[in-house]
N, C-alpha and C positions, 0 to 999 in steps of 0.2 A: 187398048189403054187410052188412046186419044178420045174415042167415043165415050168412054166411061167418064173421063174428066170433063168433057164438054157437057155431058148430062148433069154432072155434079154442079157445075157453074150455073146451069139453067135452073136447077131446082135442088136446093139444100134444105127444103122445108119439111123434112120428115118429122112426124110427130114425136114428141118426147125429147127433142134436142134442148140442151142447156144453151148452146151457142151455135150460131151459124153466121158465115159471111159469104158474100157473093160478089164477084167482080172487083175485088179489092185491088186498087191500082195506085201507085205512087211513083212520080218521076222527080228527079232533081236535074233541072236543065234539060238536056237532050237524053239523059240516061234514065231509063225505066228500071227502077229497083224492084218493085213488086208489080206483077203483070197479070191482072184478071184472076186473082187468087180466090178460091172458094172451097170451104170445107165445113163440116159440122161436127159437134161433139155432143154425145148423149149423156144423160144422167148416169153417174157412176163409171163413166168411161175415161180412161187415160189415153190421150191422143198425143203421139210424138210427132213434132215437126222437126225434121232433120234436113240439113243441107250443109254444104261446104261453107267456109268463111266467105262472106260477101254474097251469099245466095239470096238475101233479103229477109231473113228470119226476124232480126231485131226490128227492122222497119215495119214488118207486118204486125208484130206484137205491139209496137207502139201505136199503130193505127187502131187495132181492135180494142185496145185499152183506153182509147180516147186521148192519148198523149200526143198524137201527131195527126194533123189534118190529112184526110184522104183526097186524092184527085177524083176518085170514082169508087163506086161499090157501096154495099150495105152491110151493116153489122147489127145483129140482134142477140140479146142475152135474155133468156127467160121471157121471150116474146116482146121485149122492149127494144125499140129502135134507137140506135146511138144518136141519130140526127135529131129526133123529136123528143126523146126521153133520156138525155145524157145522164141525169142524176140517178135514175133507176138502173141504167146499165152499169155505171161505175159502182153503185152500191152492191151490185150482184157479182162483181169481180174482185178477187183477191190477187194482187200483182206482187210477185216476189222477184225483184230484179237481181241480176247477177252481182252487182255491187252491193255490199252490205249496207242496210239502212237501219242501224241501231245506234243507241247512245252508249259508248263504252263505260262511262262513269255511272250509269244506272244499273241496278240489278235486273235480272231477267223479268221479275214481276213488275218492277217499276217501268221498264220499257213497254211491257204490254199494257199497263194501266195508262201510260202516256198516250200511246197510239190509239188505244181504245177510246179515250176521250175525244181525240181528233176525229174518230169515226162515228161519234155521237152516242157512245155507250156511257151509262152512268150507274152509280149506286150498285145494288145487288146484281143486276144484269152484268155489269162490267166485272165485278169480283168473280161471279160464277164463270164467265167466259175466260177470264184470266186463268183460273184454276184448271178449267177443262183443257185449255190450249197447252198449258205447261205439261199436263199429263200426256196429251196427244204427241207432243214433240220430244217427250222423254226428258224434261228438265224440271220436273216437280221437286226433285231433291236438291236442285241448285237455284231455286226461286229467288233466294235472298242474296245470291252471290253476284258481284259486279260482272258485267259482260266483258270487261277488259281482261278478266282472269280466265275467260273461257278459251277452249281450243277452237281452231278454225271450224271444225265440224259442229260444235255446240253453238257457235255464232250463226252458222248457216241454219241450224234448226230453230233458233230464236227468230231469225229472219222469216222463216216459213210460218212460225207461230203468229207473227204480226199480220201476215196475209190472211190468216184463218180467223182472226178475232171477230170480225163482223159477220161470220157465218156466210161466206160467199157461196154462190152456186157454181161459179167457175173459178178455179185457182190456176193462175198462170205462173209457171215456174221456169225461169230463164237460166238454164245451166246452174242448178242449185248445188252441185257438188264440186265446182271448180276450186282447186287448191286445198282440198281436204285429204286427210289420211284415209287409208282403206277402211279402217274400223268405223270412223265417223261417216264415211261415205255409205257403208252398208246400213248404218243406223238411219241415215236420211232416206235411203231407198225404202227401208222397212216402213218408215212413217208415211211415205207417199203411197205405198201399197195398201195401207189401211184406209186411205181416204176414199177409195172407190166404194167400199162397203157403206159409207155414209151417204152415197148418192151424189157427191160432188163430182162435177166434170173437171178434169185436169188437162191443161195444155202444157206439154213438157218439151223443152228443147235441151239438147245435150250434145257434147262432142264425144261421148262414150257410147259406142254401139251396143255394148253389153247391157247398159242401162236401159236402152230402148227395148232390147230383147226381153229383159226381165219385167219391165213395168207396163209397156204400152199395149193396149188392146188393138189399136190400129196405128198406123204410121203414115204420114204424108211426107214425101220427099220433094223438097223445093230446090230448084237450081236456076240461076239467072232470073229469079223473081217469079218463076212459073212452078205450079204444082205438076210435077211430071209423072208421079205415080202415087197411089194411095191404096191401103188395104191392110189386112192382117199379115203377119209374117208369112203364113202359108200362101195367101193370095199373091203377095209380092214375089215370092219364090216361083210360083206357077207362072206369073206374068213374064218372067225372063226365061222360062223353059228349063229351069234347073230341076234335078231329081234328087231324091234321097239315095244314099249309097249304103249297102248292107254287105257285110262280109261274114260268111259262115266258115269257121274252121272245123274241118271234118276229120274223122278218124281214118279216112281212106280217100282215094281219088274221087273227085266230084263230077266227073264227066256225065254220068248218068243223071245225077240230080240236076245239073245245069240244064240238060236237055228238057227235063220235066218242068223246071221253073220257067223256062222261056215261054211255055204255053199259057202261063198266067197273064191275064190282060193287063195287070198293073206293072208287069215286069218289062222293062225296055231292053235290057241286056243282062245276060247271065254267062259269066266266063269262069271256067274251071282253071284253078291256078295252084298247083303244088299242094294238093290236099285241102284246098279251100274253094269256095265259090264266091265270086264278087258280082253283086247285082246293082243295077241302076233301076230304080222303081219309084212309083208314086206312093206317098204316105206309108212309109215302111212299117210303122208300128201297127197300123190297122191290118196290114197284109201278113205280118209276121206269123200269126197262128196258122194260116194256110200254108205258108212256106215250111213251117216245122212239121205240119201234117204230111206234106209232100216228102220231106226228108225221112220221116218215119216210114211212110209207105215204100220208099226206095231202099230202106234198110241202111240209111246213112246215119252215122253217129255224130251228132253235132257237139263239138267240144267247147266252142265259144261263139258269141254273136257280137258284132260291132256295128252300130248304126251311126251314120253321119248325115245329119240334116243340113241342107244349105242354110246359111245364116244371112242376116240383113246386110252384113258387110259385103258379101258377094253381090247382093242385089244393088247396093249403093254404088259399088265400083263399076258395075256394068252400066248402070243408068247415067251416072255422072262422069265416069272416067277418073274419079278422084276418090281418095279415102276420106272418111268423114272428118278426120282431125287435120287434114291438109289446109 
């Protein structure tokens, strides 16, 4: 793990990246809040930056968006360097803060038109983008309604729409579902899921692990300002040595089948238990056809199958010693 992260900080210049940072560092007095942070985001990728409260996420986001001066490190977006080409970098980023940045006395369309003008859009281009964004965030039928009459989830979606107006290549979403009801939350997540198909890179922070499981192609875990692990869900699970668990309910005792299954290289343990076999193994779903073939050869009748994969919550707890929402 350490070697991988050191290599990442040395070179995050893989081709095709929308965004990359290296050696990002920030201290306040004697307290280092962000410590040599480096990661990259590809076109169409949703990257989750997860960490406990006080881990340095907000400070890191503020630096990479050009809102807070860095002590050290480099930031590039679409090949533009934040130090030498700040206007180009900021034009390539859509930043959606956790706090709502909308005018309640304006309609949804009026909010978008206002912010679009601030972003340099005019005329037909602005009208077309406003219409497109309203469709994207599911507010086309409420375009003329005042934002103050919207639910919390609708306001959040309008907030996201403002960040999308100028067609950014990187969309930064800082806990976009805070304080919304489950239905609105699902609608927001569905909107974010669609963004990857457009080629936009998304940087996503959340206090809800299930959101990261659903949305993120890769996850970086930050604690005490350092990136302590990074990868896909599967890679992170493998990093801490966790296995999938599979239970076969059988029509008879499973001792013979358990003996056969232990011989499979992907199976770490196989224990017969009162008409069932419990397995700890790697990548249960890919191995399952072979397991069922072994059961058939052994004459075992499989009544039900239950698969439990390790989740990001287990990874997070083991690496940080804290739950994400603590």
